[in-house]
C-alpha positions as CSV (number, residue, x, y, z in Angstrom):
1,X,94.7,75.6,131.5
2,X,94.4,78.5,129.1
3,X,95.6,82.0,129.8
4,X,94.0,85.2,128.5
5,X,96.1,87.1,126.0
6,X,97.0,90.5,127.3
7,X,97.2,93.7,125.2
8,X,100.6,95.2,125.9
9,X,100.7,98.1,123.5
10,X,99.1,99.9,120.6
11,X,100.7,100.9,117.3
12,X,100.0,104.3,115.8
13,X,100.1,104.7,112.0
14,X,98.8,107.0,109.3
15,X,95.8,104.7,108.5
16,X,92.5,105.6,110.3
17,X,90.7,102.8,108.4
18,X,91.8,99.5,106.9
19,X,91.1,100.5,103.3
20,X,94.4,100.9,101.5
21,X,96.5,99.2,104.2
22,X,99.2,97.0,102.5
23,X,98.2,93.4,102.4
24,X,101.5,92.3,104.0
25,X,104.1,93.9,106.2
26,X,107.3,95.1,104.5
27,X,105.7,95.9,101.1
28,X,106.0,99.6,101.7
29,X,109.2,100.4,103.6
30,X,108.3,104.1,103.8
31,X,105.2,103.4,106.0
32,X,106.1,104.3,109.6
33,X,104.6,103.4,112.9
34,X,105.1,103.9,116.6
35,X,104.5,101.2,119.1
36,X,103.5,102.7,122.5
37,X,103.3,100.4,125.5
38,X,100.7,100.4,128.2
39,X,102.0,101.7,131.6
40,X,102.6,98.4,133.2
41,X,104.9,97.3,130.3
42,X,107.1,100.4,130.0
43,X,110.0,99.2,132.2
44,X,113.2,100.1,130.3
45,X,114.8,96.8,131.4
46,X,112.2,94.9,129.4
47,X,113.7,96.3,126.2
48,X,117.4,95.7,127.1
49,X,119.2,94.3,124.0
50,X,116.4,94.9,121.6
51,X,118.2,97.8,120.0
52,X,120.7,95.3,118.6
53,X,118.1,93.8,116.2
54,X,117.2,95.3,112.9
55,X,113.7,93.7,112.6
56,X,111.0,92.5,115.0
57,X,107.9,90.3,114.8
58,X,104.7,92.0,116.0
59,X,101.8,89.9,117.2
60,X,98.6,91.9,117.0
61,X,94.8,91.9,116.9
62,X,92.6,92.3,113.9
63,X,90.5,94.8,115.9
64,X,88.5,95.9,112.8
65,X,87.7,92.4,111.6
66,X,86.2,90.7,114.6
67,X,83.3,88.2,113.9
68,X,81.3,86.0,116.2
69,X,81.6,83.1,113.7
70,X,84.4,81.8,111.5
71,X,84.4,80.1,108.1
72,X,86.6,77.2,107.1
73,X,87.3,78.8,103.7
74,X,87.9,82.4,102.5
75,X,88.3,84.0,99.0
76,X,91.7,85.7,98.8
77,X,91.6,89.0,96.9
78,X,94.7,88.1,94.9
79,X,92.8,85.1,93.4
80,X,90.1,87.4,92.2
81,X,87.8,87.0,95.2
82,X,86.2,83.9,93.6
83,X,88.4,81.0,94.5
84,X,87.9,79.4,97.9
85,X,90.9,78.5,100.0
86,X,91.2,77.1,103.5
87,X,91.5,79.8,106.1
88,X,94.7,78.3,107.4
89,X,96.3,78.5,104.0
90,X,95.8,82.3,103.9
91,X,96.5,85.4,105.9
92,X,92.9,86.5,106.0
93,X,91.8,88.6,109.0
94,X,88.7,86.5,109.4
95,X,90.0,83.6,111.5
96,X,89.0,81.6,114.6
97,X,91.2,84.0,116.6
98,X,91.7,87.6,115.1
99,X,95.5,87.4,115.4
100,X,97.9,89.1,112.9
101,X,101.6,88.6,112.5
102,X,103.9,91.2,111.0
103,X,107.7,91.5,110.5
104,X,108.7,95.2,110.6
105,X,112.0,97.1,110.6
106,X,113.0,98.5,114.0
107,X,114.3,102.0,113.2
108,X,115.0,103.1,116.7
109,X,113.8,103.0,120.3
110,X,113.1,106.4,121.8
111,X,112.6,107.0,125.5
112,X,109.7,109.4,126.2
113,X,109.3,110.9,129.7
114,X,105.6,110.1,129.7
115,X,105.3,107.1,127.4
116,X,108.5,105.3,128.3
117,X,110.3,103.3,125.5
118,X,108.6,103.8,122.2
119,X,109.4,101.6,119.2
120,X,109.7,103.4,115.9
121,X,109.2,100.9,113.1
122,X,108.7,100.9,109.3
123,X,107.0,98.6,106.8
124,X,103.8,98.5,108.8
125,X,100.5,97.0,107.7
126,X,98.2,98.0,110.6
127,X,95.6,100.6,111.2
128,X,96.1,103.3,113.8
129,X,95.4,102.1,117.3
130,X,95.8,98.4,116.5
131,X,96.3,96.4,119.8
132,X,99.6,94.6,120.2
133,X,99.9,91.3,122.1
134,X,103.6,90.8,121.9
135,X,106.9,91.5,120.1
136,X,109.8,89.2,119.4
137,X,113.2,89.8,117.7
138,X,113.5,88.6,114.1
139,X,116.3,86.0,113.8
140,X,117.6,85.7,110.2
141,X,119.3,82.3,110.8
142,X,116.0,80.8,112.0
143,X,113.3,82.9,110.4
144,X,114.6,83.4,106.9
145,X,114.0,80.5,104.4
146,X,114.9,81.7,100.9
147,X,114.2,78.2,99.5
148,X,110.6,78.1,100.9
149,X,107.6,77.7,98.5
150,X,104.7,80.1,98.7
151,X,101.9,77.9,97.4
152,X,99.2,79.7,95.3
153,X,100.5,83.1,96.7
154,X,103.7,82.7,94.7
155,X,101.9,83.4,91.4
156,X,100.1,86.5,92.8
157,X,102.7,88.0,95.1
158,X,103.7,90.9,92.9
159,X,100.9,93.0,91.5
160,X,101.7,96.7,91.1
161,X,100.0,99.5,89.3
162,X,101.4,102.4,87.4
163,X,100.6,105.5,89.5
164,X,99.9,108.9,88.0
165,X,100.0,111.4,90.8
166,X,99.9,115.1,89.8
167,X,102.8,117.0,91.4
168,X,100.6,119.7,92.8
169,X,98.5,117.1,94.6
170,X,101.4,115.1,95.9
171,X,103.0,118.2,97.3
172,X,100.1,118.6,99.7
173,X,101.6,115.8,101.8
174,X,104.7,116.5,103.9
175,X,107.9,115.5,102.2
176,X,108.3,112.5,104.5
177,X,104.9,111.1,103.6
178,X,105.1,111.5,99.8
179,X,107.0,108.3,99.0
180,X,104.7,106.2,101.2
181,X,101.6,107.7,99.5
182,X,102.8,106.7,96.1
183,X,103.8,103.2,97.2
184,X,100.5,102.5,98.9
185,X,98.7,103.3,95.6
186,X,101.1,101.2,93.6
187,X,100.0,98.2,95.6
188,X,96.5,98.4,94.1
189,X,94.5,99.4,97.2
190,X,91.1,99.3,95.5
191,X,88.5,96.5,95.7
192,X,88.8,93.5,93.3
193,X,85.4,94.2,91.9
194,X,85.0,97.6,90.3
195,X,81.8,99.0,88.8
196,X,83.6,100.9,86.0
197,X,86.9,102.6,85.2
198,X,85.3,105.9,86.2
199,X,84.5,104.8,89.7
200,X,86.2,107.1,92.2
201,X,87.7,105.6,95.4
202,X,88.8,107.4,98.5
203,X,91.8,106.4,100.6
204,X,92.4,108.0,104.0
205,X,96.1,108.5,104.7
206,X,98.0,110.8,107.1
207,X,95.1,113.2,107.5
208,X,94.3,113.5,103.8
209,X,91.7,111.8,101.5
210,X,93.2,110.6,98.3
211,X,90.6,110.4,95.5
212,X,91.6,108.1,92.6
213,X,90.4,105.9,89.7
214,X,91.8,102.7,88.3
215,X,91.9,102.2,84.6
216,X,93.4,98.9,83.6
217,X,96.9,98.8,85.1
218,X,97.0,102.5,85.8
219,X,95.9,104.3,88.9
220,X,95.2,108.0,88.5
221,X,94.9,110.4,91.4
222,X,92.2,113.0,90.9
223,X,92.7,115.1,94.0
224,X,94.0,115.1,97.6
225,X,91.6,116.7,100.1
226,X,92.4,117.6,103.7
227,X,90.2,115.5,106.1
228,X,87.8,117.5,108.3
229,X,89.1,118.2,111.8
230,X,92.7,117.8,110.8
Protein backbone atom coordinates (compact mmCIF):
# COMPACT_ATOMS: atom_id res chain seq x y z
CA UNK A 1 0.00 0.00 0.00
CA UNK A 2 1.55 3.29 -1.11
CA UNK A 3 1.47 6.49 0.92
CA UNK A 4 1.36 9.99 -0.52
CA UNK A 5 4.50 12.07 -0.04
CA UNK A 6 3.81 15.11 2.11
CA UNK A 7 5.44 18.50 1.67
CA UNK A 8 6.82 19.48 5.07
CA UNK A 9 8.67 22.71 4.26
CA UNK A 10 9.83 25.11 1.60
CA UNK A 11 13.33 26.42 1.05
CA UNK A 12 13.92 30.10 0.32
CA UNK A 13 16.92 31.06 -1.80
CA UNK A 14 18.14 33.93 -4.01
CA UNK A 15 17.08 32.17 -7.24
CA UNK A 16 13.61 33.11 -8.57
CA UNK A 17 14.16 30.86 -11.63
CA UNK A 18 16.25 27.75 -12.32
CA UNK A 19 18.58 29.47 -14.81
CA UNK A 20 21.98 29.76 -13.12
CA UNK A 21 21.25 27.41 -10.24
CA UNK A 22 24.36 25.22 -9.62
CA UNK A 23 23.98 21.77 -11.13
CA UNK A 24 24.84 20.11 -7.83
CA UNK A 25 24.63 21.05 -4.17
CA UNK A 26 27.84 22.08 -2.42
CA UNK A 27 29.48 23.56 -5.53
CA UNK A 28 29.00 27.12 -4.26
CA UNK A 29 29.39 27.23 -0.48
CA UNK A 30 28.46 30.92 -0.37
CA UNK A 31 24.91 30.24 -1.57
CA UNK A 32 22.56 30.46 1.40
CA UNK A 33 19.04 29.22 2.00
CA UNK A 34 16.39 29.02 4.72
CA UNK A 35 14.20 25.96 5.20
CA UNK A 36 10.85 27.05 6.67
CA UNK A 37 8.50 24.31 7.82
CA UNK A 38 4.74 24.14 7.43
CA UNK A 39 2.84 24.82 10.69
CA UNK A 40 2.15 21.15 11.52
CA UNK A 41 5.87 20.31 11.37
CA UNK A 42 7.22 23.15 13.52
CA UNK A 43 7.34 21.30 16.84
CA UNK A 44 10.74 22.08 18.42
CA UNK A 45 11.09 18.51 19.69
CA UNK A 46 11.19 17.24 16.07
CA UNK A 47 14.56 18.99 15.70
CA UNK A 48 16.12 17.84 18.97
CA UNK A 49 19.72 16.77 18.33
CA UNK A 50 19.87 18.08 14.76
CA UNK A 51 22.14 20.96 15.82
CA UNK A 52 24.91 18.42 16.46
CA UNK A 53 25.22 17.64 12.73
CA UNK A 54 27.23 19.78 10.31
CA UNK A 55 25.43 18.67 7.14
CA UNK A 56 21.99 17.39 6.18
CA UNK A 57 20.34 15.65 3.26
CA UNK A 58 17.36 17.47 1.79
CA UNK A 59 14.78 15.53 -0.21
CA UNK A 60 12.84 17.95 -2.41
CA UNK A 61 10.60 18.36 -5.43
CA UNK A 62 11.64 19.53 -8.91
CA UNK A 63 8.64 21.86 -8.88
CA UNK A 64 9.71 23.69 -12.05
CA UNK A 65 10.44 20.56 -14.06
CA UNK A 66 7.23 18.55 -13.86
CA UNK A 67 6.14 16.57 -16.93
CA UNK A 68 3.25 14.22 -17.62
CA UNK A 69 5.54 11.76 -19.38
CA UNK A 70 9.10 10.61 -18.77
CA UNK A 71 11.86 9.41 -21.08
CA UNK A 72 14.24 6.52 -20.48
CA UNK A 73 17.22 8.57 -21.67
CA UNK A 74 18.35 12.17 -21.23
CA UNK A 75 21.18 14.29 -22.65
CA UNK A 76 23.42 15.55 -19.79
CA UNK A 77 24.64 19.14 -20.36
CA UNK A 78 28.16 18.20 -19.27
CA UNK A 79 28.36 15.78 -22.20
CA UNK A 80 27.52 18.55 -24.65
CA UNK A 81 23.79 17.86 -24.73
CA UNK A 82 24.23 15.33 -27.56
CA UNK A 83 25.03 12.05 -25.80
CA UNK A 84 22.09 10.01 -24.49
CA UNK A 85 22.40 8.41 -21.06
CA UNK A 86 19.90 6.42 -19.02
CA UNK A 87 17.86 8.68 -16.77
CA UNK A 88 18.82 6.58 -13.75
CA UNK A 89 22.50 7.16 -14.52
CA UNK A 90 22.01 10.93 -14.23
CA UNK A 91 20.67 13.54 -11.87
CA UNK A 92 18.38 15.04 -14.49
CA UNK A 93 15.23 16.71 -13.10
CA UNK A 94 13.11 14.96 -15.75
CA UNK A 95 12.42 11.69 -13.95
CA UNK A 96 9.47 9.36 -13.32
CA UNK A 97 9.12 11.13 -9.97
CA UNK A 98 10.38 14.75 -9.77
CA UNK A 99 12.49 14.17 -6.66
CA UNK A 100 15.78 15.93 -5.95
CA UNK A 101 18.41 15.09 -3.32
CA UNK A 102 20.91 17.63 -1.97
CA UNK A 103 23.56 17.58 0.72
CA UNK A 104 23.89 21.04 2.30
CA UNK A 105 25.76 22.50 5.26
CA UNK A 106 23.63 23.20 8.31
CA UNK A 107 24.84 26.61 9.47
CA UNK A 108 22.41 27.02 12.34
CA UNK A 109 18.87 26.47 13.58
CA UNK A 110 17.09 29.67 14.54
CA UNK A 111 13.80 29.75 16.40
CA UNK A 112 11.33 32.30 15.03
CA UNK A 113 8.24 33.26 17.05
CA UNK A 114 5.99 32.93 13.98
CA UNK A 115 7.81 30.32 11.88
CA UNK A 116 9.20 28.05 14.58
CA UNK A 117 12.58 26.35 13.97
CA UNK A 118 14.14 27.62 10.72
CA UNK A 119 17.14 25.81 9.21
CA UNK A 120 19.82 28.09 7.77
CA UNK A 121 21.88 26.18 5.22
CA UNK A 122 24.59 26.83 2.63
CA UNK A 123 25.66 25.20 -0.62
CA UNK A 124 22.10 25.14 -1.97
CA UNK A 125 21.06 24.22 -5.50
CA UNK A 126 17.31 24.95 -5.40
CA UNK A 127 15.08 27.78 -6.59
CA UNK A 128 13.16 29.95 -4.17
CA UNK A 129 10.03 28.26 -2.85
CA UNK A 130 11.12 24.70 -3.65
CA UNK A 131 8.93 22.18 -1.75
CA UNK A 132 10.78 19.94 0.71
CA UNK A 133 9.68 16.38 1.47
CA UNK A 134 12.14 15.44 4.18
CA UNK A 135 15.50 16.12 5.81
CA UNK A 136 17.95 13.62 7.25
CA UNK A 137 21.34 14.05 8.96
CA UNK A 138 24.44 13.42 6.87
CA UNK A 139 26.53 10.62 8.37
CA UNK A 140 30.20 10.70 7.26
CA UNK A 141 30.90 7.10 8.27
CA UNK A 142 28.03 5.81 6.12
CA UNK A 143 27.51 8.46 3.44
CA UNK A 144 31.08 9.36 2.45
CA UNK A 145 32.83 7.05 0.00
CA UNK A 146 36.12 8.65 -1.18
CA UNK A 147 36.99 5.55 -3.22
CA UNK A 148 33.73 5.65 -5.21
CA UNK A 149 33.80 5.95 -9.01
CA UNK A 150 31.71 8.60 -10.74
CA UNK A 151 31.19 7.02 -14.13
CA UNK A 152 31.04 9.40 -17.09
CA UNK A 153 30.56 12.33 -14.69
CA UNK A 154 34.11 11.90 -13.38
CA UNK A 155 35.57 13.37 -16.58
CA UNK A 156 33.20 16.34 -16.62
CA UNK A 157 32.81 17.17 -12.92
CA UNK A 158 35.03 20.26 -12.95
CA UNK A 159 34.35 22.92 -15.53
CA UNK A 160 34.88 26.48 -14.37
CA UNK A 161 35.12 29.70 -16.34
CA UNK A 162 37.31 32.70 -15.74
CA UNK A 163 35.00 35.49 -14.59
CA UNK A 164 35.53 39.15 -15.39
CA UNK A 165 33.22 41.12 -13.09
CA UNK A 166 33.73 44.92 -13.08
CA UNK A 167 34.11 46.18 -9.50
CA UNK A 168 31.50 48.91 -9.93
CA UNK A 169 28.95 46.28 -11.00
CA UNK A 170 29.88 43.74 -8.31
CA UNK A 171 29.53 46.38 -5.59
CA UNK A 172 25.84 46.71 -6.45
CA UNK A 173 25.33 43.47 -4.53
CA UNK A 174 25.41 43.44 -0.73
CA UNK A 175 28.78 42.33 0.58
CA UNK A 176 27.42 38.96 1.73
CA UNK A 177 26.16 38.19 -1.81
CA UNK A 178 29.22 39.15 -3.82
CA UNK A 179 31.23 35.95 -3.44
CA UNK A 180 28.20 33.84 -4.34
CA UNK A 181 27.51 35.92 -7.45
CA UNK A 182 31.05 35.35 -8.74
CA UNK A 183 31.03 31.63 -7.92
CA UNK A 184 27.70 31.07 -9.67
CA UNK A 185 29.08 32.59 -12.86
CA UNK A 186 32.28 30.56 -12.58
CA UNK A 187 30.18 27.38 -12.79
CA UNK A 188 29.23 28.26 -16.41
CA UNK A 189 25.49 28.91 -15.96
CA UNK A 190 24.76 29.56 -19.63
CA UNK A 191 23.24 27.03 -22.04
CA UNK A 192 25.46 24.50 -23.78
CA UNK A 193 24.46 25.77 -27.20
CA UNK A 194 25.33 29.42 -27.78
CA UNK A 195 24.49 31.34 -30.94
CA UNK A 196 27.60 33.50 -30.77
CA UNK A 197 30.15 34.91 -28.35
CA UNK A 198 28.22 38.20 -28.47
CA UNK A 199 25.02 36.63 -27.20
CA UNK A 200 23.95 38.27 -23.93
CA UNK A 201 22.45 36.12 -21.17
CA UNK A 202 20.54 37.23 -18.10
CA UNK A 203 20.77 35.55 -14.71
CA UNK A 204 18.37 36.55 -11.93
CA UNK A 205 20.01 36.48 -8.51
CA UNK A 206 19.23 38.14 -5.16
CA UNK A 207 16.94 40.76 -6.69
CA UNK A 208 19.31 41.71 -9.53
CA UNK A 209 19.71 40.76 -13.19
CA UNK A 210 23.26 39.89 -14.19
CA UNK A 211 23.85 40.42 -17.92
CA UNK A 212 26.86 38.54 -19.30
CA UNK A 213 28.52 37.02 -22.34
CA UNK A 214 30.71 33.93 -22.66
CA UNK A 215 33.74 34.07 -24.92
CA UNK A 216 35.62 30.79 -24.94
CA UNK A 217 36.53 30.04 -21.33
CA UNK A 218 35.91 33.61 -20.13
CA UNK A 219 32.62 34.95 -18.81
CA UNK A 220 32.31 38.74 -18.94
CA UNK A 221 29.72 40.63 -16.93
CA UNK A 222 28.31 43.56 -18.89
CA UNK A 223 26.05 45.09 -16.24
CA UNK A 224 23.98 44.39 -13.17
CA UNK A 225 20.44 45.80 -13.16
CA UNK A 226 18.01 45.97 -10.27
CA UNK A 227 14.94 43.83 -10.98
CA UNK A 228 11.61 45.65 -11.17
CA UNK A 229 9.62 45.60 -7.98
CA UNK A 230 12.65 45.02 -5.79
